[in-house]
N, C-alpha and C positions, 0 to 999 in steps of 0.2 A: 659210664666209663669216662674218665677225664681225657680230654684231647689236648695235645700240644698246640698252643695258639699259633706257633710258627708253621704248623702243617695243616691248618684248617681247610685249605683249598683242596686237599686230597680226600676224595670221597670214596675210599676203598671199602670193601666189604668187611675187612678184618678190623675188629675193634682194637684200638691201641691202649696200652697202659700209660700211666702218668709219666710224662717226661718233661725235661726242661728246667733249667735253673730258676727261671722266673716263678714257676709253680712252687718250688721248694721255698723260695724266699718269702712268699706271701702266706705260707701255711699258718703262721702264728699271729697273723694280724687280728687284733681285737675289734669289737664293734663300737666301742664308746669313746675312742680317742678323739678329742676335739682340739687340744692344745698341746704342742710338743714342749718338752723341757727346753730351757734356754740353751742355744748352741747345738741342738740336735735337729735332725731332719725328720719331719713327721712321717710316720709309716704310711705306706700306700694303702688305699682302700680297694678292696676286692669286689669286682663285679663278676658274679657267677652267671653263666648262661647255659641253658639246656636246649639242644637242637638235635635233630636226627642226622648224625653223620653216616649212619649205615641204614640199610633197609630200603624199601620201595620209595620212600619220600625223602631220600638223602639230599635232594636238591634244596630243600628248605634250609639246610645248614649253610649253604652258600649265601642265601639271602641273609640269614641271621648273623653270621660272623662278619660279613661286610658292614652291616649296620652297627653292630657293637663296636667294631674297631674304629669306625668313623666317629662315633659319638665320644669314645674315650679320647681319641686324638683331639677333638674340638675342645673338650674340657681341660685336658692337660696342657694344650697349647696356650690356654688362657690363664694358666696358673693353678689349675686343679680345683679342689674343694677344701676350703678352709686351710690351705697350705698343703694338703695331701694330694699326691698324684693318684690317678686311678690305674689299676691294672686289672686284667681279666683272666678267667680260666673257664674252660668249656667242659661239658659233660655230654655224652652221647646217650640219648634216650631211645634211639632207633624208631621213633614214632610209635612205640609199643608200650602200652600201659604197664606191662610186666617189667619193663626196663626202667620205667620212670622213677620209681621210688629209690632203687639202688643208685641211680644217677644223682638224684637229689641229695642223698646221704653223702655221696662222694664230694659233691660241691660244698656241703656244709663243713667238711673237714678243713676247708680253706677260709672259713669264717667270712663269707661274703656279707657286705653291707646291704646289697640288694641283688635281685635276680632279674634277668631278661629272658623271656621264654618261660615255659616251652610253647610250642604251637598247639593247636587245638587237639590233636590226637591223644595227648598225654596230660593235659592240664588238670583234669578231674582226678587224676591219680595222686597229685601232689598238693592241690590247693589247700587242703586242710592242714598242711604242714607249716604253712608260712607263719601264722601267729605263734604256735608253740615254739618255733625256732627263731623267733624275733628277726624275721627277714621280710622285706617288702619285695613284691614281685610285680613286674610289668610284662604282661602276656602279650604275644602277638598271635592273632588268629581270631576267627569269627564265631567260635562255637556258640550256638544260639541258646544253649541251656544256661549260659551265664549272663543272659540279658538282664536278669533281676538279682545279680550277685549281692551278697551281704557281707562278704569277707572284707574286713577293714584294711588288710594288707595286700590286697589284689587290685590291680588297675589294668585296663586294656587300652592301648593307644591305637588300635585298629578297629574299624567298624564291624559290627556284628554280621554274621551270616544271614540273620533275619533281614537286614537291610539289603545285603547282596542278593538274596533270593527274590526280594521284592523288585529289585532293579532288573533281574533277569526276566521276570514276568513282564515288566513294563516294556523292556526292549523288544520282546517277542510280539506283544500285542501292538506296539507302535508300528511294526512292520506288517501287520495284518495276519500274523501266524496264530490262528485261533484254535488249533487242535494240536495236542502235544503228547509225547510219551516222556517218561522220566526213567533214567537209568543211573541210579545212585548206588554205590557200594554200601556194604553193611556196617561201615565204621560209624562211630558216633558223630564224627565231623561231617561226613557226607549226609547222613540221615537227618542231621540238624537242619539242612536246607529244605527238606521235604514239606513239613507243615506250612511254613510261611510262603513257600513258592506256590503250593497248591491254593492257599487262601488268596494270595494276590492275583494269581492267574484267573481264578474263578471270578473274583470281584471285578476284573477288567473285561470279563466276557469270554474268557477262554475255557476250553474243555480239556481235561486230562483224560486221555483215552486209556492209558496204561501206566502203572507205577511199578516198575520192576526193581527189586532189591538184588544187586549184583554181589555174588560171592567172589572175592578176589582170588586170583591164582588158578582159575579153571583153565583147562586145555582148550575148551570150546564154549562159545556163547550162542551158537546157532539156534538152538531151540528157544532160548530166551528172546533173542532178537525177532525170530519169526512170530512169536506170540505178541511181542510189543508192537510190531509194525503191521499187524493184520488189518488195521483200519486206516492205513495210509496217513499218518500224522503229518502235519505241516512243519513241525519243528521238534527237535530233541533237546531235552535238558539232561546234562550228565555231570557226574563227579565220581572219580575213581583214581587209584594210583596209576602210575605210568605203565607198569608192567601189565596190569589188567587191561588198560586202555589199548595197548599194542595188540593184544589178542582180540579184544572186542572190536576194535576198528577194522582189523583184518577180516574178521568174519562178516562185519557189516558191508565191507567192500564187495566181498564175494556174493552177498545177497542183494546188492544193488540199493542199499539204504543210505549211501552217502550223498545222494542227490538232493538233499534238503539241509537247512541250517541245523547245526549242532551248537548249542550254547553251554559252555562249561564254566566252572568257577575259576578262581585265581590260580589254581594249580596248573591250568592249561595256558597261562598267560606268557610264558617265557619265549622270547625270540629264539629260534633254532632249537627249541626244546623237544623233548621226547614225544609229547603229544602231537605237536605239529608235524614232526617227522613221520609219525605212524599214521597220520590221518589219510594220506593218499592224495590223488590228483586233484580233488576238489577243495583242497585246503585253502586256496586263495579266495574261494567264494562262499564256502559253507562252514568254516570253523570260526567260532567266536569265543572269547573269554571275558568274563567280568573281572574287574579289578578296582579296588578303591581308587578314587580319582588321584591321578598324579598331581601333586600339589603345585602351586605356583606362588609367586610373591617373594617377599624379602626373606622369610624364614627358609623357604625351599632353596633359594639362591645361595644362602649361607651354607646350607647342607651340601649343595653341589660343590662349592669351593672347598669345604673341608674334605669331602669325599675324594676330590681330585688330588688334594695335597697328600692324602693318606695312601691312595692307590695309583695315582697317575690319571691323566686326563682321558685316556682311552679306555679306562675300565668300565665295564657295564654297570649301570645303576640298576641293581636287581630289585624286584618287588619287595616290599616291606622294609627295605633298608632305612627309609626315613622314619618308620615307626620305632625301630630299635634305637636309632639316633636320638629321637625325641625322648625316649624312655631314659636314656643316659643323662640328657640335659635336664629333664624335669626332676629326676632324683637328685642331681647335683645342686639344682636351685633350691629344692626343698631343704636340703642339708644346710645350705648357705643361709636361708631365711631363719631356720631353727637354731643356727649356730651350734649344731650338734651332728655327729655322725651316728648317733644311736637311733636305730629304726623306730623304737618306741616313741621317740621324741619327734623326729622329722616327718614321719608318715602323715601327721596331721597337717603338714604344710604343703603336701602335694597339690591339693586342689587350690590352695591359696596362691601358689605361683602360676598355676595354669589356667585358672578360671577368672572371668570378670566378676566384679569390676576391677580396674587397675590400669596402670599405664602399660600400653602394648610395647613389648620388646621382642625382637626376632632373632637374637643370637646370644650365646652364653655370656660373653664379656659385657655386653650392653645390659643384660638383665642383672648380672652381679653388681655392676656399678650402681644401678638403681636401688638394689636391695641394701647396699652399703650406706645409701642415703636415707634408708628407712622408707622407701617409696613402695607402695603396693603395686605389684606387677601382674601382667596378664600375658604369659608366654604364648606367642604365636609361632608355632614350630614349623618344622619341615613338612609334616603331614597335614597341617592345617591349624585350626584354632586350638585343638587339644583341650577342649572344654569337657571335663568329666561330669556326667550326670550323677544322681544320687546313688546309682549302682556302679559307679566308677567305670562307665562305658563312654565312648565318644561316638560321634555320628559324622558320616561324610557322604558325598555323592559317589557315583560309580561311573567309570569309563568302560567302554566295550571295545575290545581290540580284535582286529582281523589280521590276516597274514598275507604277505606278498610271496612271490615265487622263490625268494631266498629264505623263506620262513621267518622273516623279521616281522615284528608287530607294527601296527599303525592304528591309531584311534579312529573308529568309525561312528561312534555315538557317545553321548554323555547323558546320564540320568541324574538330574539335580536333586538335592535334598528336598526341595519343594515338591517335585514330582513324586518322590517316594512318600512324602507326608500325605499328599492327595490320594495316593493309592491306599495307604493305610486307613484313611478316612472312609474310603469306599468300602473297605472290608468291614469296618465297624457298622456302617449302615445296613450291610447285607447280613449282619449277625454272624 
């Protein structure tokens, strides 16, 4: 269902119908316009984005919309793409595969030049639609089943869950927590963590005592928890939606199981978020969340400036916002290099503007200036180097966040790409 871009901050449960004059104005935009007629203003280029505005994972829409808006602001402030300004429209997939294809079809009515999103829960429902519909997609999320992607129109600007799972195992073992239970819900996104986490933890000398698959929405998880904790594990690995976590955390508190570290994925990483609020009195000592490393350097600093100009200096920089921002910039640079807004043409230039070799550039106007001089560039973005491998995936280190008494996050550890690579090498030796 299409969302009004001016109301994206409202995460109500009722799905909205298409509204807003901006959406009407972009409905007839074509895909292949590259040069406007003399004296006319080039038509805007549409960025379509799919996020869950409703449902248990609606918080992800806050992340996604902030990143898209910041990226569009940065490109438009520098003159747009080949004279075109960017505009955007959103669709609600509710993080539900059943809603994803209808949402995608609604987006396609607005003839987007490229898409940002969806997140992991729904990407597999729409990924095969990108090539037939001549649209390029930049996904955000770590679904491990796409680690060996072969779709030429799909790119991922965030690191895979396989890497995040390996980092979770490394973090636990580095603290001496060598026995664990796993509590992951039955979604494809959460279950994608399980094999790489188990492999990494075992390779580093850990033992998984119990692997429980959590069915979301149950009224009680007492029996599941009792079974999982019967051997007194040193650490818990978990991933589930916030509503399920609220019930499960409550039951675990009643059973006395919150007296040890719980390590969750990036869903748990928000300051003052629902996971931290539900965790209970030991949140400041026992709740941790993995998150792709908060970038640094010139590219990230440029992003922060653009983000502040778009939203104000005091606005929270939400997780993944730099990934969506980079997606917008990379697509815009690829169109600039190709001198075309036709996805069939510029998709081949995505890796040319983002990967080495080339002259490093860290902001959109700088990169465009180099391209106009016919200089090969290597965009170093807000999220890092943005170097896509042959499967159109990127790789990064991971930070681990803890929480203070106000439920705000702070970094407690960082697992480097080199440490992840060393862990993977140990897995290979152990077969």
